[in-house]
N, C-alpha and C positions, 0 to 999 in steps of 0.2 A: 504494500500500500504506500502511495506517495503522499507526503505531507507538504504543506506550503511553507516557504521560508518566512521567518518572522524576525523583526527587530524589537526587542523588549524595551521597557522604559529606561534601561541603563545603556542603550545603544549597542547591546550585544546581539549578534545574529544567532539564530537557532532554527529549529524545525518545530512547527506547530503540530500538536497531536499528543496522545496519551503518553507515549514513551519519551517525550521531549524534556522531562523535568531535570534541570540541573540545579541542585541546591547550592546556594551561595552561603546562606546563613546556617551555621551549625550551632548546636547547643553551646559549645565552647566559645565560639565567636560571639554569640549573643551575650554570654556572661562577661566576656572580655570587653565588649563594646559598652555594656552597662558600667563596668568598672572604670573605663576611660572617662565616662561622663559623670561618674559618681551617682548613678541612678539606681534606685531599688527596683524590684520587679513591679511594684505598684507605680513608680514613676514612668517606667517604660509602658506599662499598660495604659496609663492616661495619655501619654504622648502618641501612642499608636492606635488608640481607640479599640483595644482588645481587652479581654479579661485577664486578670492577674493569674487565674488558674491555667489559662492557655500558655502563658509564659513559664509558669512553674512546671507544668507537665512537659513542655518542650525542653527546657533546660535540664530537667531531671531525666530526660530520654524516655519518658513514658509513652510518647507518641510523636509522630511527625506533624508538621504544620502544613496547612494548605498554602498554595502559591500566593494567594491574595493576602493571607496573614503574613507570610514572609516579606512580601512587598511593603506592607504597612509597617512592619518592624524596621525594615531596612530604611525606609523613608524617614521614620522617626529618628533613627540614629544619624542619618545624613543631615537632617535639619538641626540636630544637636551638635553637628560638627565632625562626626566620625567619617573617615574616608576609607572605603573598601577598595583594595588594590589586588588585582589578580597577578600573582607572581608565577611566571613560567616554571613548571616543575615543582612548585611548592604548594600552590593553591591560593586561596583568598587570605589576605592579611589585612589588618586594619591599623589605623592610626589617626592622629589629630594633625591638622595643618600646623606648621610652625607658627609660634606666637600664641597658640592656644594653651590653656591650662595654667 
C-alpha cells in the first residue's frame, strides 16, 4: 500500500499512514525537558492542556501517548524555550538557547 508524503508541523518529511509514527518525545526526554524548565508535571499539564495523569503515566512508561498529545507537549516545551535537536546517530537531544536560565 502506498502512502502520501507529509511534512509535519516541525518541517520534517514523513509518510502518512498507520505505520508512519516516529516518536520524538520519550518519557526520559519529557522528564529532562521539564527539568530544564523547572516545571512539575502539573505545570506541564497546564501549559499543554492535558491531564497530569497522562503525563504521569507516560513518564512512568505505563502507556504511550497519542501523536496529538505528543505534539501538545512538545509545543508547550518549545514555547517554554526548550529546543529539540535531532543529532545524527544519537537521536533527539534537547537544550535551552544560550542566554536562557
